[in-house]
C-alpha positions as CSV (number, residue, x, y, z in Angstrom):
1,M,33.6,-18.0,6.3
2,W,31.6,-15.4,8.2
3,H,31.4,-13.0,5.6
4,F,30.0,-15.3,3.1
5,G,27.7,-16.6,5.6
6,S,25.8,-13.5,6.5
7,L,26.1,-13.0,2.6
8,V,24.1,-16.3,2.5
9,L,21.5,-15.7,5.1
10,A,21.1,-12.3,3.7
11,G,19.5,-13.4,1.0
12,L,17.8,-16.1,2.1
13,V,15.9,-13.8,4.3
14,A,15.6,-11.5,1.9
15,G,14.2,-13.8,-0.7
16,T,11.6,-15.0,1.6
17,M,10.9,-11.4,2.5
18,N,9.8,-10.7,-1.2
19,A,7.9,-13.6,-1.9
20,V,5.7,-13.1,1.2
21,A,5.2,-9.2,1.3
22,G,8.8,-7.3,0.0
23,G,11.2,-5.7,1.1
24,G,14.7,-8.0,0.6
25,S,16.7,-4.7,-0.4
26,F,16.1,-3.7,3.5
27,V,18.4,-6.7,3.9
28,T,20.7,-6.8,0.7
29,F,21.1,-3.6,0.6
30,P,22.9,-2.7,3.8
31,M,24.6,-6.2,4.0
32,L,26.4,-5.2,0.5
33,V,27.2,-1.8,2.3
34,L,28.9,-3.7,5.3
35,A,30.8,-5.8,3.0
36,G,32.4,-2.7,2.0
37,L,30.5,-1.6,-1.1
38,A,29.8,1.8,-2.7
39,P,26.1,2.2,-2.4
40,I,25.8,2.9,-5.9
41,A,27.5,-0.8,-6.8
42,A,25.6,-2.2,-3.8
43,N,22.2,-1.6,-4.7
44,A,23.4,-2.7,-8.2
45,S,24.6,-6.0,-7.0
46,S,21.6,-6.1,-4.4
47,T,19.3,-6.1,-7.5
48,V,20.6,-8.9,-9.6
49,A,21.1,-11.2,-6.0
50,L,17.6,-11.0,-5.8
51,F,16.1,-11.2,-9.9
52,P,16.7,-14.8,-9.5
53,G,14.7,-15.2,-6.4
54,T,11.8,-12.7,-8.1
55,M,11.8,-15.0,-10.8
56,A,11.4,-17.8,-8.8
57,S,8.7,-16.3,-6.9
58,T,6.7,-15.9,-10.3
59,W,7.0,-19.3,-11.6
60,A,5.1,-20.2,-8.3
61,Y,2.6,-17.7,-8.8
62,R,2.3,-18.2,-12.2
63,D,-1.1,-20.0,-11.7
64,A,-2.9,-17.0,-10.7
65,V,-1.0,-14.0,-13.0
66,R,-3.6,-11.6,-14.1
67,G,-3.8,-8.2,-15.0
68,I,-5.2,-5.0,-13.0
69,G,-7.9,-3.2,-12.9
70,G,-8.9,-4.4,-16.8
71,V,-5.7,-3.2,-17.9
72,G,-3.7,-6.4,-19.2
73,L,-0.2,-7.8,-18.6
74,E,0.6,-7.0,-22.7
75,V,0.3,-3.2,-21.7
76,L,1.3,-3.5,-18.3
77,L,4.5,-5.1,-19.1
78,P,6.5,-3.3,-21.8
79,V,5.5,-0.2,-19.8
80,T,7.1,-1.4,-16.5
81,L,10.1,-2.5,-18.6
82,A,10.6,0.6,-19.9
83,G,10.5,1.8,-16.7
84,G,12.8,-0.2,-15.0
85,L,15.3,0.5,-17.5
86,T,14.8,3.9,-17.4
87,G,15.5,3.7,-13.3
88,A,18.4,1.6,-14.0
89,I,20.3,4.2,-16.2
90,L,19.3,7.2,-14.2
91,L,20.9,5.3,-11.4
92,L,24.0,4.7,-13.3
93,V,24.6,8.3,-14.5
94,T,24.2,9.3,-10.9
95,P,27.2,10.8,-9.1
96,G,28.2,8.5,-6.0
97,G,27.4,11.6,-3.8
98,V,24.2,12.3,-5.1
99,F,23.4,9.0,-4.4
100,D,24.7,8.9,-1.1
101,A,22.3,12.1,0.2
102,V,19.3,10.5,-1.6
103,I,18.9,7.0,-0.3
104,P,18.2,7.9,3.1
105,W,15.3,9.5,1.9
106,L,14.4,6.8,-0.3
107,L,14.8,4.5,2.0
108,L,12.3,6.1,3.9
109,L,9.8,6.2,1.7
110,A,10.2,2.6,1.1
111,T,9.3,1.8,5.1
112,L,6.5,4.4,5.4
113,T,4.5,3.0,2.1
114,F,5.6,-0.3,3.8
115,A,4.1,0.6,7.2
116,A,1.0,2.0,5.6
117,G,0.2,-1.4,3.2
118,R,-2.9,-1.7,2.0
119,R,-4.4,1.7,3.7
120,P,-4.0,4.7,1.7
121,G,-5.2,2.7,-1.9
122,E,-8.4,1.7,-0.2
123,W,-8.5,5.7,1.7
124,L,-8.0,6.6,-2.0
125,R,-10.0,4.3,-3.9
126,R,-13.1,5.5,-1.8
127,H,-12.4,8.9,-3.2
128,V,-10.9,9.0,-6.5
129,R,-10.8,7.4,-9.5
130,I,-8.4,7.0,-12.1
131,G,-8.4,6.1,-15.8
132,R,-6.7,3.3,-17.7
133,G,-4.0,6.7,-18.9
134,P,-2.9,7.8,-15.4
135,F,-2.9,4.8,-14.0
136,L,-0.3,3.6,-16.8
137,A,1.9,6.7,-16.3
138,V,1.6,5.7,-12.4
139,Q,3.0,2.4,-13.0
140,F,6.0,3.8,-15.3
141,I,7.1,5.7,-12.7
142,L,6.8,3.3,-10.1
143,S,8.8,1.2,-12.5
144,V,11.6,3.7,-13.0
145,Y,12.0,3.4,-9.0
146,G,12.1,0.2,-9.0
147,G,15.1,0.1,-11.3
148,Y,16.4,3.0,-9.5
149,F,16.2,1.5,-5.9
150,G,13.3,-0.4,-5.9
151,G,13.0,-0.7,-2.2
152,A,9.1,-2.0,-1.2
153,V,8.0,-1.1,-4.7
154,G,6.0,-4.4,-4.8
155,L,4.0,-2.8,-2.1
156,M,4.0,1.0,-3.4
157,M,2.4,-1.4,-7.1
158,M,-0.8,-2.5,-5.2
159,A,-1.0,0.4,-3.1
160,V,-1.9,2.2,-6.2
161,W,-3.4,-1.2,-7.9
162,A,-6.1,-0.3,-5.2
163,L,-6.9,2.6,-6.8
164,L,-8.5,0.4,-9.9
165,D,-8.9,-3.4,-8.5
166,A,-10.8,-4.1,-5.2
167,A,-9.0,-7.8,-5.3
168,E,-7.3,-9.1,-1.6
169,L,-3.6,-8.6,-1.1
170,R,-3.5,-11.8,-2.0
171,A,-4.6,-12.0,-5.3
172,M,-2.1,-9.2,-6.1
173,A,0.8,-11.1,-5.0
174,A,1.2,-12.7,-8.4
175,P,1.0,-9.7,-10.7
176,R,3.1,-8.1,-8.1
177,A,5.9,-11.3,-8.7
178,L,6.0,-11.0,-12.6
179,L,5.7,-6.5,-13.1
180,V,8.6,-6.5,-9.8
181,T,10.6,-8.9,-11.5
182,T,10.3,-7.2,-15.0
183,A,11.2,-3.7,-13.7
184,N,14.2,-5.4,-12.2
185,G,15.1,-7.8,-15.3
186,A,15.7,-4.5,-17.2
187,A,17.7,-3.1,-14.3
188,V,20.2,-6.0,-14.4
189,V,20.7,-6.3,-17.7
190,C,22.0,-2.6,-17.8
191,F,23.9,-3.5,-14.1
192,A,25.4,-6.3,-15.5
193,M,26.2,-4.5,-19.0
194,A,27.6,-1.4,-17.4
195,G,30.0,-3.5,-15.2
196,A,28.4,-1.9,-11.8
197,V,27.6,-5.7,-10.0
198,R,30.3,-7.4,-7.7
199,W,29.6,-10.8,-8.7
200,P,31.7,-12.4,-5.9
201,E,29.5,-11.0,-3.2
202,T,26.6,-11.1,-5.5
203,L,26.4,-14.6,-6.3
204,A,26.7,-15.3,-2.8
205,M,23.5,-14.3,-2.2
206,M,22.2,-15.3,-5.3
207,V,21.6,-19.1,-4.8
208,S,20.0,-18.3,-1.2
209,A,17.9,-15.7,-2.1
210,I,16.0,-18.2,-5.2
211,A,15.6,-21.2,-2.5
212,G,14.1,-18.3,-0.4
213,G,11.8,-16.9,-3.1
214,Y,10.3,-20.0,-4.5
215,Y,9.8,-21.6,-0.4
216,G,8.5,-18.0,0.3
217,A,5.9,-17.7,-2.2
218,R,4.6,-21.7,-1.9
219,F,4.0,-20.2,1.5
220,A,2.8,-17.0,1.2
221,L,-0.2,-18.8,-0.4
222,L,-0.8,-20.1,3.1
223,L,0.3,-17.6,5.4
224,P,-1.0,-14.6,6.7
225,P,1.8,-11.8,5.7
226,L,0.9,-9.2,8.4
227,V,3.9,-10.8,11.1
228,L,6.6,-10.3,8.4
229,R,5.4,-7.1,6.7
230,W,5.5,-5.5,10.7
231,L,9.4,-7.6,11.3
232,V,10.1,-5.9,7.5
233,V,9.0,-2.4,9.1
234,V,11.4,-2.6,12.1
235,V,14.3,-3.8,10.0
236,S,13.8,-1.2,7.2
237,G,13.5,1.3,10.4
238,A,16.4,0.6,11.5
239,V,18.4,0.3,8.2
240,T,16.6,4.0,7.2
241,A,17.7,5.4,10.4
242,G,21.4,4.2,10.2
243,F,22.0,5.6,6.9
244,F,20.5,8.9,8.4
245,L,23.7,8.5,11.0
246,R,26.2,8.0,8.5
247,L,25.3,11.0,7.0
248,G,25.4,12.6,10.0
249,W,21.7,13.8,9.8
250,L,20.5,12.1,13.4
């Protein structure tokens, strides 16, 4: 019961975090590893468990969904879908030992991106202007990362979007939710068809992640995400250090 309760609580917290600021996989992924899953299975199961929650967030944001920087959703959606599918396939063909070695660095990259928030994008926007083609190429690469691992991919997307769009962070929440859901949706189908998901643990997290995703999105329209963002940074930093220690690199 303690094991089941921990997974349910992790799903609730992760769904809320994803809706408000992102970073929910920093809770679900290590919890699934602690539950005994191999890292690749834990990553696939985490993605599937959180997917309905991101769908719930997208539905809650439905009235605010729009394109980014003059690029419409009719272009962004297929690019993101293709990237998410590519990333999921790469994960499935990656040897377990290689993923074990790569995962701490992906966690570190996601943690640093999360901690930096919008500042890199704001700085780059003052000095760089990128066109539609390079923007879509970067969106594809980020979607590949989203399908492969996905930690803080929403924040990475918004940092890139800040190069083209000066909208407030809150205005980007709706397209972020939609496009992260799109990339994850492609990965979910791929993982499920490949049999890479541990369903008992996944289902334990999934129901509570839906509740957290929906109500977190409703609160995100009213509450500043700063406190939650830094809580995510502390948690993700600790998780990252733990994975480096697990491999004997610290």
